[in-house]
C-alpha positions, 0 to 999 in steps of 0.5 A: 561950498563943499569940496571932497578930495578923493585919492585912490591908491593901491591899498586905500582910498583917502578922502579930505572934506572941506565944508564951512571952513572945516576939514574932515579926513577918512579912509577906507580900503581900495576896491581895485577891481571897481575903484568907484565902489571905495569912493562910494562907500567912503562918501556914505561913511561921511554921511554925505549926499552926492547932490551938491558935492564938488568932488576932485578925484586922483584916479589910478585906473590909467596909471595901473593899466599902463603899468600892467600892459592893460587897455582897449584893443587899439588900431594905430593909423599912420602914413605909408611906410611908418607902421613900425614907427612906435616899435623902432622908437628912438633906437636908444638902449636902456643899458649902453653896454649890454650887448644882449639886451632882452627883446622887447615887444612892440607896443602895437602888434603889426596886425593892428597898424594900418598905413594910409595917405594924407602926408605933410611935409616938414613945411606944412605942404601936401606930399601925398593927398588923402583919398577917398579910397583911403578913407574907405579902407580904413572903414573896411579895416576897422569892420574887419579887426573890430578895435575898441579905439583908434589912434591916428598919428600922421607926420607933421599933423601939428601943422596941417590936421586936416587929413587927421580929421577926415580920417576921424570923421570917416570912422563909426560913431561911438568908436573911441578916436584919438587924434595926435593933432589934438592929444599933443600937437608937437614936433617928434613924431614918436613921442606924438604917436606914443601919446596918442596911442596911449590916449586911445588904448586907455580911453575906453577903460577910463571913460567906462570908469568915469561913467560908473562914477559919475552915475553913482554921484548923480548931482555932483560936480566931478573933476579929475586931477591931471598930471600936470596938477590941474583939475579937469571936468570929468567929461574932458578927463575921459577924452584926454586919458593920457593926461591922467597917468600921474593923477594921484601923485600930482596931488601929493605934490600939490598938498605938500607945496601947500602945507610947506607954503603955510609954514614958510618952508620953501624947499622940499625933497618929497617922498610919497610912500604908499601901499604899492610904490614910492614917488620922490620929487623936488618942490621949490615954491611949486612942484616942477613940470616936465614933458620928458616923463616916462611910464612903463618904459614909454616916453610921455611928452605931456606935461606932468609933475617931475618925479621919480617912482619906484616899486617900494611901498608898505605892501612891498613883499620881501623875498630871497631871489635865486642867488639867495639875495634879499629882495624887497618889491616891486611885487606888492600885497595890495589892498587884497589880501594886503600885509599879513598884519591886516588880517585879510589873508595875507601870507607874504612878508612885507615892509608894513609887517616888518614895522609891525614886528619892530614895534614901530607901529601902534598895532592897537591904535592903527587907523584910530583903533578901526583896524588893529594889526595882527602882530602874530600874523606878521611874525608867522609871515616872516618865519620862512624868510627868516629861516632861510636867511639864517636869522631871527624874525626881528633881524630879518625884519630890520634887514628888509627895513634897511633895504627898503630905506636904501631903495628910497634913499637911491630914488631921492638921490636921483632927483636931487644929488644926480641933478646938482642939488644938495639935499642938505639945502632942503627939508625932507617932506614925507607923507602917505600912509608909510612915509613917516616910518621912514622919514628919519632914516632917509634924511640920515642917509642924505645927510639931512638934518631937518624933515617935515611930516605935513599935517594930514600927511596920511591922506595928503594926496586927497588934501591936494585935490582940495587945493588944486585949482582947475586949469589947462596947459596947452602947447603948439610947435613953432620951430625957428631961430629966436632972433628971427622970430616974428614977435607979434606972430608969437604973441598972436599964437599964444593969445590963440592958445590962451583963448582956447583954454579960457573957453574950455574953462569957461564951459566948466562955469569959471569966469575969465577974470578969475583965471591966471595966464602963464605964457612960456616958450621952450628954447634950446641951443641950435643942434641940442635935443632938450629944451628949457621953458622960460617966460615969453617977454620979447625976443631979446629979453627972452634970448638973454634969460635963456643964456643965463638959465643954461649957465645956471643949470648946466654951468656954461652958455654957448656961442650958438643961436637959441632956437624956439621949439614950442609955445606953451600957455597955462591957464589956472583958475582960483585956489580953494581958500582953505586955511589951515587952522591952528592945531589944538592942544589939551590931548590927555591920553599921553601915556601909552607905551610899547616895546620896540626891538633895540630899545632898552625900555618901552617907548612912548606913543604920542599923538601930535595933538599931544605935542602942541605947545609941549616941550620936543619929544626925543626919539625913540618915540611914535607919533601916532595919529588917526592915519599917519604913524611917525618913527622918531628915530633915536638922535632926532626930536619932533615938534608941532608948528602953528599949522599942525606940521610935524617938524623933525630935527637931529639932535645935532641942530638943537 
């Protein structure tokens, strides 16, 4: 079997090919206007033909469209009196003490909101029937407004979806339609509505992109990574676009967990620094999932990896604001034109340009020598900023690096310290094209003394695609006190979800005997809003387990009834049997050096292969591989373990 993992980033598109027990890696510049072009280019440069290729893809098409406010013209259909539901939301202010918050534009313009009948009560009874003239009125509205897609979100449709199905059947063929009872059949009309609207708004864009990609890969089997860290067929992905919002970053966490497991590293704080943004997360065995994620300031209640994203990457542009304060990001130079040092016409100073100026990147050997960096162009880009700051170009570059480091350290504290986790109990794992340049500084900022740069860190998201199993996570709401719940009924409902997931995976060619099933419940104390997800055993055991977990996480347990909220079933296929080979030593070209700002003598440039079986490399130094560069800061040393991971430790631990 030949498996190709592809991650499309804002600056580069990464490839990891697994074939006949061997791994090959590749990287090309992204083509944001048509992401499939970079993928087809990379496949050609790898010498591959599409026939027989199993491609697993992490796509940013849905993510970028959501962040940039793009998407198809979407008609939102709901019950009478609820047209303003998505605009009103939860009435939660982002800044509690801001008495003059800026006005927020409603997600859906009032002209594209359509009210209809078919209302169901909280007990599943019919409150208002759906009549034939309701369907006819919807047909007239579609003809008049000419939307590209329709989102249908009726109250309590997860209890009875007949009205939603009838409305869908009344719509013209070829129109993209998303039903809330299919997209997110859970309680919470606002969250369910946002997920359904996003699915409809992004669906046509993603469907067209996948059609172009699959059309250029005749004979290939194409899958797409979901936000939950499971692969789904391209045809299913086009229907469920809201599940792809963290498609690429989920691959990075899968790759980090795989590399850490191979080296017996149990607990990680991760940061994935690409060209446009940085994603941070916690991994304890497996990446954590959440149903409380957000994107573009909108709630996304679908299962997704639990991470925090900031607009700080290698391509982030540095500038002075109106008050003369230095800012880094969120604007990015992207792939076109990219940082000034890429020599593609960039003029703005970026984080990557700062690292080039400071001598922390191997300018001559960047991308294995295929893309030398232009140091003079980087200095020219920083000249105006340095003059405005009253500093030398080198000091201005150092200031940009310090600010970018602090922004990323703040994000890492948000997912660790603010959640009661001590970063010193974890290993800091960095990946992405720019992560290794900042790993030592971030570890020091968090009081950590050990870090790891996984093997193939520069293309780790693509590696994660290769080791990601196909799977489904299905949910249903079932509200009620747990101690009064019908245990056989819960088991039967979970079995029904399992059968649906298994049938979908069978349609993709998987055998039921190869599937793993996890059945869980979302539980809370009566009166709470947040839930804990716990394995389903039986009522008494699951109830006691909830009390224990609440005590462990929040520091207390309550003498209140435990309430069942949702049923969840996760079904996953087999993991690709990929075994990271032991790294080979024997690298001979180990005598290179270059000048770095702040260092009295030229610093050595090594490859990770040259460190296999060698003495620890002490900083300051550079470890430069084909698609990854690591800055070993003063006070740190580096070794390579038996799986090729670069392990970093402060001298205080020696």
